[in-house]
VEXNUVEX-80558 format. One record per residue (C-alpha): x, y, z negated; residue number from 0; residue in one letter. Coordinates in nm, 4 decimals. Layout:
+----------+----------+----------+-----+----+
|        X |        Y |        Z |   i | aa |
+----------+----------+----------+-----+----+
|        X |        Y |        Z | NUM |  A |
...
+----------+----------+----------+-----+----+
end
This chain:
+----------+----------+----------+-----+----+
|        X |        Y |        Z |   i | aa |
+----------+----------+----------+-----+----+
|   0.6054 |   1.3488 |   1.3403 |   0 |  X |
|   0.7877 |   1.0280 |   1.4192 |   1 |  X |
|   0.6914 |   0.6816 |   1.3042 |   2 |  X |
|   0.9846 |   0.6636 |   1.0653 |   3 |  X |
|   0.8893 |   0.9825 |   0.8832 |   4 |  X |
|   0.5250 |   0.8696 |   0.8636 |   5 |  X |
|   0.6406 |   0.5450 |   0.7047 |   6 |  X |
|   0.8579 |   0.7339 |   0.4575 |   7 |  X |
|   0.5712 |   0.9654 |   0.3674 |   8 |  X |
|   0.3294 |   0.6744 |   0.3136 |   9 |  X |
|   0.5901 |   0.4832 |   0.1148 |  10 |  X |
|   0.6495 |   0.7824 |  -0.1113 |  11 |  X |
|   0.2742 |   0.8285 |  -0.1574 |  12 |  X |
|   0.2288 |   0.4624 |  -0.2495 |  13 |  X |
|   0.5251 |   0.4718 |  -0.4889 |  14 |  X |
|   0.4007 |   0.7764 |  -0.6769 |  15 |  X |
|   0.0268 |   0.8394 |  -0.6497 |  16 |  X |
|  -0.0588 |   0.4793 |  -0.5661 |  17 |  X |
|   0.0833 |   0.3694 |  -0.8996 |  18 |  X |
|  -0.1099 |   0.6411 |  -1.0818 |  19 |  X |
|  -0.4337 |   0.5455 |  -0.9035 |  20 |  X |
|  -0.3881 |   0.1764 |  -0.9853 |  21 |  X |
|  -0.3197 |   0.2643 |  -1.3489 |  22 |  X |
|  -0.6366 |   0.4709 |  -1.3725 |  23 |  X |
|  -0.8450 |   0.1968 |  -1.2089 |  24 |  X |
|  -0.6960 |  -0.0592 |  -1.4479 |  25 |  X |
|  -0.7779 |   0.1505 |  -1.7547 |  26 |  X |
|  -1.1351 |   0.2134 |  -1.6367 |  27 |  X |
|  -1.1942 |  -0.1560 |  -1.5689 |  28 |  X |
|  -1.0530 |  -0.2563 |  -1.9068 |  29 |  X |
|  -1.2592 |   0.0040 |  -2.0938 |  30 |  X |
|  -1.5845 |  -0.0525 |  -1.8997 |  31 |  X |
|  -1.7195 |  -0.3481 |  -2.1050 |  32 |  X |
|  -1.6637 |  -0.1597 |  -2.4317 |  33 |  X |
|  -1.9009 |   0.1274 |  -2.3546 |  34 |  X |
|  -2.1464 |   0.1964 |  -2.6347 |  35 |  X |
|  -2.4437 |   0.1867 |  -2.3981 |  36 |  X |
|  -2.3742 |  -0.1808 |  -2.3233 |  37 |  X |
|  -2.3141 |  -0.2954 |  -2.6810 |  38 |  X |
|  -2.6532 |  -0.4611 |  -2.7308 |  39 |  X |
|  -2.6395 |  -0.6412 |  -2.3958 |  40 |  X |
|  -2.2841 |  -0.7624 |  -2.4593 |  41 |  X |
|  -2.3735 |  -0.8918 |  -2.8056 |  42 |  X |
|  -2.6754 |  -1.0765 |  -2.6637 |  43 |  X |
|  -2.4544 |  -1.2338 |  -2.3973 |  44 |  X |
|  -2.2030 |  -1.3403 |  -2.6629 |  45 |  X |
|  -2.4766 |  -1.5115 |  -2.8686 |  46 |  X |
|  -2.6420 |  -1.6698 |  -2.5651 |  47 |  X |
|  -2.4136 |  -1.9738 |  -2.5578 |  48 |  X |
|  -2.5182 |  -2.0662 |  -2.9122 |  49 |  X |
|  -2.8929 |  -2.0529 |  -2.8457 |  50 |  X |
|  -3.0933 |  -2.3622 |  -2.7672 |  51 |  X |
|  -3.2906 |  -2.3668 |  -2.4444 |  52 |  X |
|  -3.6151 |  -2.3711 |  -2.6418 |  53 |  X |
|  -3.5242 |  -2.0816 |  -2.8750 |  54 |  X |
|  -3.6440 |  -1.8226 |  -2.6246 |  55 |  X |
+----------+----------+----------+-----+----+
end
């Protein structure tokens, strides 16, 4: 296998499956904060900026 054909193979892989992989990673990272298991923690973090230091 020559260097040129290796480059072409890697370029084709990046153009096709690389784009699919990046799309999947993007969707997972966007959806991650909206998981139901983290709802309570996310709501507490959202309210945290409105709490006084002494509220506890």
